[in-house]
DRENDO-1510 file (C-alpha; in Angstrom, 1 decimal, always signed):
<recs>
REC; n; res; u; v; w
REC; 1; MET; +0.0; +0.0; +0.0 .
REC; 2; GLY; +3.0; +2.2; +0.1 .
REC; 3; LEU; +2.4; +3.6; -3.4 .
REC; 4; THR; -1.0; +4.5; -2.7 .
REC; 5; LYS; -1.8; +7.7; -0.8 .
REC; 6; PRO; -4.0; +7.3; +2.3 .
REC; 7; ILE; -7.6; +8.6; +2.0 .
REC; 8; LEU; -7.4; +9.2; +5.8 .
REC; 9; GLU; -4.6; +10.4; +7.8 .
REC; 10; ILE; -4.9; +10.8; +11.6 .
REC; 11; HIS; -1.9; +12.7; +13.3 .
REC; 12; ASN; -1.4; +13.1; +17.0 .
REC; 13; LEU; -5.3; +13.3; +17.5 .
REC; 14; THR; -6.1; +14.2; +21.1 .
REC; 15; LYS; -9.3; +14.9; +22.8 .
REC; 16; THR; -9.5; +16.1; +26.5 .
REC; 17; PHE; -12.8; +16.7; +28.2 .
REC; 18; VAL; -12.8; +19.5; +30.7 .
REC; 19; THR; -15.6; +19.6; +33.2 .
REC; 20; GLU; -16.0; +22.1; +35.9 .
REC; 21; GLY; -15.0; +20.6; +39.4 .
REC; 22; LYS; -13.7; +17.4; +37.9 .
REC; 23; PRO; -10.2; +16.5; +36.8 .
REC; 24; ASP; -9.6; +16.7; +33.0 .
REC; 25; PHE; -10.0; +13.5; +31.2 .
REC; 26; THR; -8.0; +12.6; +28.1 .
REC; 27; ALA; -10.2; +10.1; +26.1 .
REC; 28; LEU; -7.8; +10.4; +23.0 .
REC; 29; ASP; -4.2; +10.5; +23.6 .
REC; 30; HIS; -2.1; +11.4; +20.5 .
REC; 31; VAL; -3.5; +8.9; +18.2 .
REC; 32; SER; -1.9; +8.4; +14.7 .
REC; 33; PHE; -2.7; +6.1; +11.9 .
REC; 34; GLN; -3.6; +6.0; +8.1 .
REC; 35; LEU; -6.4; +4.4; +6.2 .
REC; 36; TYR; -6.0; +3.5; +2.4 .
REC; 37; PRO; -8.4; +3.4; -0.4 .
REC; 38; GLY; -10.5; +0.1; -0.2 .
REC; 39; GLU; -8.8; -0.9; +3.0 .
REC; 40; THR; -10.7; -2.2; +6.2 .
REC; 41; LEU; -9.0; -1.0; +9.4 .
REC; 42; GLY; -10.3; -2.7; +12.6 .
REC; 43; ILE; -10.2; -0.6; +15.9 .
REC; 44; VAL; -10.4; -2.9; +18.9 .
REC; 45; GLY; -10.3; -2.2; +22.7 .
REC; 46; GLU; -12.6; -2.6; +25.8 .
REC; 47; SER; -15.2; -0.2; +26.6 .
REC; 48; GLY; -13.8; +3.3; +27.5 .
REC; 49; SER; -10.7; +2.8; +25.5 .
REC; 50; GLY; -11.4; +5.8; +23.2 .
REC; 51; LYS; -12.9; +3.9; +20.2 .
REC; 52; SER; -16.2; +5.9; +19.9 .
REC; 53; THR; -14.6; +9.2; +20.8 .
REC; 54; LEU; -12.1; +8.7; +17.9 .
REC; 55; ALA; -15.0; +8.0; +15.4 .
REC; 56; LYS; -16.7; +11.2; +16.7 .
REC; 57; THR; -13.7; +13.3; +16.4 .
REC; 58; ILE; -12.8; +12.1; +13.0 .
REC; 59; THR; -16.4; +12.8; +11.8 .
REC; 60; ARG; -16.4; +16.2; +13.6 .
REC; 61; LEU; -19.3; +15.4; +15.8 .
REC; 62; ILE; -16.9; +16.6; +18.5 .
REC; 63; ASP; -13.9; +18.8; +18.0 .
REC; 64; SER; -10.4; +17.5; +18.9 .
REC; 65; THR; -8.2; +19.3; +21.4 .
REC; 66; GLU; -5.2; +18.9; +19.2 .
REC; 67; GLY; -3.9; +16.8; +16.3 .
REC; 68; THR; -5.0; +16.6; +12.6 .
REC; 69; VAL; -7.6; +14.7; +10.5 .
REC; 70; THR; -6.7; +14.8; +6.9 .
REC; 71; LEU; -9.2; +13.5; +4.3 .
REC; 72; ASP; -8.0; +12.9; +0.7 .
REC; 73; GLY; -5.0; +15.3; +1.2 .
REC; 74; LYS; -7.3; +18.0; +2.8 .
REC; 75; ASP; -7.0; +19.1; +6.6 .
REC; 76; ILE; -10.6; +18.9; +7.9 .
REC; 77; THR; -9.8; +19.3; +11.6 .
REC; 78; ARG; -11.4; +22.7; +11.9 .
REC; 79; VAL; -13.6; +23.1; +8.9 .
REC; 80; SER; -17.2; +24.3; +9.2 .
REC; 81; GLY; -20.2; +25.2; +7.3 .
REC; 82; LYS; -20.3; +24.2; +3.7 .
REC; 83; GLU; -16.9; +22.4; +4.0 .
REC; 84; LEU; -18.0; +20.4; +6.9 .
REC; 85; ARG; -21.0; +19.3; +4.9 .
REC; 86; ASP; -18.7; +18.2; +2.1 .
REC; 87; VAL; -16.9; +16.1; +4.7 .
REC; 88; TYR; -20.1; +14.3; +5.4 .
REC; 89; LYS; -20.4; +13.5; +1.8 .
REC; 90; ASP; -17.1; +11.7; +1.9 .
REC; 91; ILE; -17.4; +10.1; +5.5 .
REC; 92; GLN; -20.6; +8.5; +6.8 .
REC; 93; MET; -21.1; +6.5; +10.0 .
REC; 94; VAL; -23.2; +3.5; +11.0 .
REC; 95; PHE; -23.9; +3.4; +14.8 .
REC; 96; GLN; -24.7; +0.5; +17.0 .
REC; 97; THR; -28.4; +1.4; +17.5 .
REC; 98; PRO; -29.9; +1.9; +14.1 .
REC; 99; VAL; -33.3; +3.1; +15.2 .
REC; 100; SER; -31.5; +6.3; +16.7 .
REC; 101; SER; -30.3; +7.1; +13.1 .
REC; 102; PHE; -33.8; +7.7; +12.0 .
REC; 103; ASP; -36.4; +10.2; +13.0 .
REC; 104; PRO; -39.3; +8.0; +14.4 .
REC; 105; ARG; -41.9; +10.2; +12.8 .
REC; 106; ARG; -40.7; +9.7; +9.4 .
REC; 107; THR; -40.5; +6.5; +7.2 .
REC; 108; LEU; -37.1; +4.8; +6.5 .
REC; 109; GLY; -37.5; +5.9; +2.9 .
REC; 110; ASP; -37.7; +9.5; +3.9 .
REC; 111; GLY; -34.6; +9.0; +6.1 .
REC; 112; ILE; -32.7; +7.3; +3.4 .
REC; 113; GLY; -33.4; +10.1; +0.9 .
REC; 114; GLU; -32.9; +13.1; +3.2 .
REC; 115; SER; -29.2; +13.5; +2.2 .
REC; 116; LEU; -30.1; +13.5; -1.5 .
REC; 117; ARG; -33.0; +16.0; -1.1 .
REC; 118; ASN; -30.7; +18.3; +0.9 .
REC; 119; ARG; -28.3; +18.3; -2.3 .
REC; 120; GLY; -31.0; +19.3; -4.5 .
REC; 121; VAL; -31.7; +16.0; -6.0 .
REC; 122; SER; -35.2; +15.9; -7.6 .
REC; 123; LYS; -38.1; +13.9; -5.9 .
REC; 124; LYS; -38.4; +11.4; -8.5 .
REC; 125; GLU; -34.6; +10.7; -8.7 .
REC; 126; THR; -34.4; +10.5; -4.9 .
REC; 127; GLU; -37.3; +8.0; -4.8 .
REC; 128; LYS; -35.6; +5.8; -7.5 .
REC; 129; THR; -32.3; +5.9; -5.7 .
REC; 130; VAL; -33.8; +5.0; -2.3 .
REC; 131; LEU; -35.4; +1.9; -3.9 .
REC; 132; ASP; -32.1; +1.1; -5.4 .
REC; 133; LEU; -30.3; +1.4; -2.1 .
REC; 134; LEU; -32.8; -0.7; -0.3 .
REC; 135; GLU; -32.5; -3.6; -3.0 .
REC; 136; LYS; -28.7; -3.3; -2.6 .
REC; 137; CYS; -28.8; -3.6; +1.2 .
REC; 138; GLY; -31.3; -6.6; +0.9 .
REC; 139; LEU; -34.7; -4.9; +1.6 .
REC; 140; THR; -37.8; -4.9; -0.5 .
REC; 141; ALA; -39.3; -1.7; -1.9 .
REC; 142; GLU; -42.1; -1.8; +0.7 .
REC; 143; PHE; -39.6; -0.9; +3.4 .
REC; 144; ALA; -39.4; +2.7; +2.1 .
REC; 145; GLY; -43.0; +3.2; +3.5 .
REC; 146; ARG; -42.3; +1.7; +6.9 .
REC; 147; TYR; -41.3; +3.5; +10.2 .
REC; 148; PRO; -38.3; +2.6; +12.2 .
REC; 149; HIS; -40.5; +0.9; +15.0 .
REC; 150; GLU; -42.1; -1.4; +12.5 .
REC; 151; VAL; -39.1; -3.2; +11.4 .
REC; 152; SER; -36.5; -5.7; +13.1 .
REC; 153; GLY; -33.1; -4.5; +14.4 .
REC; 154; GLY; -31.5; -6.2; +11.4 .
REC; 155; GLN; -33.7; -4.6; +8.9 .
REC; 156; CYS; -33.3; -1.2; +10.5 .
REC; 157; GLN; -29.5; -1.6; +10.4 .
REC; 158; ARG; -29.6; -2.4; +6.7 .
REC; 159; ALA; -31.7; +0.6; +6.1 .
REC; 160; ALA; -29.2; +2.6; +8.3 .
REC; 161; ILE; -26.4; +1.4; +5.9 .
REC; 162; ALA; -28.6; +2.3; +2.8 .
REC; 163; ARG; -28.7; +5.8; +4.2 .
REC; 164; ALA; -25.1; +6.0; +4.9 .
REC; 165; LEU; -24.4; +4.9; +1.2 .
REC; 166; ALA; -26.9; +7.5; -0.3 .
REC; 167; ILE; -24.3; +10.1; -1.1 .
REC; 168; GLN; -21.6; +7.5; -2.1 .
REC; 169; PRO; -19.2; +8.2; +0.7 .
REC; 170; LYS; -15.5; +7.2; +0.4 .
REC; 171; ILE; -15.2; +6.0; +4.0 .
REC; 172; LEU; -17.9; +4.2; +6.1 .
REC; 173; ILE; -17.2; +4.1; +10.0 .
REC; 174; CYS; -18.9; +1.4; +11.7 .
REC; 175; ASP; -19.1; +1.9; +15.4 .
REC; 176; GLU; -20.1; -1.5; +16.8 .
REC; 177; ALA; -22.7; -1.7; +13.9 .
REC; 178; THR; -23.3; -5.4; +14.5 .
REC; 179; SER; -23.1; -5.7; +18.3 .
REC; 180; ALA; -26.8; -5.2; +19.2 .
REC; 181; LEU; -27.7; -8.0; +16.7 .
REC; 182; ASP; -28.2; -11.7; +17.1 .
REC; 183; VAL; -25.4; -13.9; +15.6 .
REC; 184; THR; -27.5; -14.9; +12.5 .
REC; 185; VAL; -28.4; -11.2; +11.6 .
REC; 186; GLN; -24.8; -10.1; +12.6 .
REC; 187; GLN; -23.5; -12.6; +9.8 .
REC; 188; GLN; -25.9; -11.2; +7.3 .
REC; 189; ILE; -24.8; -7.6; +7.9 .
REC; 190; MET; -21.2; -8.7; +7.5 .
REC; 191; GLU; -21.8; -10.3; +4.2 .
REC; 192; LEU; -23.5; -7.2; +3.2 .
REC; 193; LEU; -20.7; -5.0; +4.3 .
REC; 194; LYS; -18.2; -7.4; +2.5 .
REC; 195; LYS; -20.4; -7.2; -0.7 .
REC; 196; LEU; -20.5; -3.3; -0.7 .
REC; 197; ARG; -16.7; -3.2; -0.1 .
REC; 198; GLU; -16.2; -5.3; -3.3 .
REC; 199; GLU; -18.8; -3.4; -5.4 .
REC; 200; ASN; -17.9; +0.2; -4.2 .
REC; 201; ARG; -14.3; +0.1; -3.1 .
REC; 202; ILE; -15.3; +1.8; +0.1 .
REC; 203; SER; -12.7; +2.2; +3.0 .
REC; 204; TYR; -14.0; +1.0; +6.4 .
REC; 205; LEU; -13.1; +2.1; +9.9 .
REC; 206; PHE; -14.6; -1.0; +11.7 .
REC; 207; ILE; -14.9; -0.3; +15.3 .
REC; 208; CYS; -15.7; -3.6; +17.2 .
REC; 209; HIS; -15.1; -5.7; +20.3 .
REC; 210; ASN; -15.7; -9.0; +18.7 .
REC; 211; LEU; -12.1; -10.1; +17.6 .
REC; 212; GLY; -13.5; -13.0; +15.5 .
REC; 213; LEU; -15.5; -10.7; +13.3 .
REC; 214; VAL; -12.4; -8.4; +13.1 .
REC; 215; GLN; -10.0; -11.1; +12.2 .
REC; 216; SER; -12.3; -12.2; +9.2 .
REC; 217; PHE; -13.1; -8.8; +8.0 .
REC; 218; CYS; -10.3; -6.5; +8.5 .
REC; 219; ASP; -6.9; -5.8; +6.7 .
REC; 220; ARG; -5.3; -4.2; +9.5 .
REC; 221; ILE; -6.1; -3.7; +13.2 .
REC; 222; VAL; -5.1; -1.1; +15.7 .
REC; 223; VAL; -5.6; -1.8; +19.5 .
REC; 224; MET; -6.6; +1.0; +21.7 .
REC; 225; TYR; -6.1; +1.2; +25.5 .
REC; 226; GLU; -6.9; +4.2; +27.7 .
REC; 227; GLY; -6.9; +6.5; +24.7 .
REC; 228; LYS; -3.7; +5.3; +23.0 .
REC; 229; ILE; -3.0; +3.0; +20.3 .
REC; 230; VAL; -0.9; +0.2; +21.9 .
REC; 231; GLU; -0.6; -2.2; +19.0 .
REC; 232; ALA; -1.0; -2.2; +15.3 .
REC; 233; GLY; -0.6; -4.8; +12.5 .
REC; 234; THR; -2.6; -7.4; +10.4 .
REC; 235; PRO; -5.2; -9.4; +12.2 .
REC; 236; ASP; -3.0; -12.5; +12.3 .
REC; 237; GLU; +0.1; -10.5; +13.5 .
REC; 238; VAL; -1.9; -8.9; +16.3 .
REC; 239; ILE; -4.2; -11.9; +17.3 .
REC; 240; MET; -1.6; -14.7; +16.9 .
REC; 241; HIS; +1.6; -12.8; +18.1 .
REC; 242; PRO; +0.5; -9.8; +20.2 .
REC; 243; LYS; +3.4; -7.8; +21.5 .
REC; 244; SER; +1.9; -5.5; +24.1 .
REC; 245; GLU; +0.6; -6.8; +27.6 .
REC; 246; TYR; -2.9; -5.2; +27.0 .
REC; 247; ALA; -3.4; -7.0; +23.7 .
REC; 248; LYS; -2.3; -10.4; +25.1 .
REC; 249; LYS; -4.9; -9.9; +27.9 .
REC; 250; LEU; -7.5; -8.8; +25.5 .
REC; 251; ILE; -6.9; -11.7; +23.1 .
REC; 252; GLU; -6.8; -14.2; +26.0 .
REC; 253; SER; -10.0; -13.0; +27.4 .
REC; 254; VAL; -11.7; -13.8; +24.1 .
REC; 255; PHE; -10.0; -16.9; +22.7 .
</recs>
């Protein structure tokens, strides 16, 4: 991958939360890594290791304290307004609880098409794209008219993935996107993510605590502990031959 430029570069990314009357808390501590076009990078670590803070900082849901996020060669660490909207065209996120991605008062089709309407795509074209996306994600056209509470968790997650794909992002961040689903549905969502990767050459940041899924899906892994990256490498390198004490303990607790 040395000849390819990274699509995403994270350099010394740090996030310290300051709350009056409490000690400052550093959730991210000088994190650096690169993500390449078409690559899947797994981010693992126990709860509280900084994984979700990392995702929110990259997508600018929260601002970093220091460090830089570079997307396709452009520093997006402090962009706002239209420039920030352009970032969301290239980076989309799929969350652990898909229902929270949708407005409960609006249909799934409405939610999937929202980003297209916001960009001035015609009603007719939006409706066509929504149906295409639903089909791509394994749902029939009737799901466009259903509300989030009327579908199962797995169906809602497929719709959330369809929504994330609507504006053809270059990077999809999956933040524990399968952890709330039962094993069979989890497997179906993983097959869908693999298929989308092959068809669209999307890059994934795959945040997950399930090392088995990470091993089968990711090209590389970074292991996080207390806001820092303590280990990085291919899944086999990290899982079969962990170097850090934390990674050894994490792997022993699972396998």
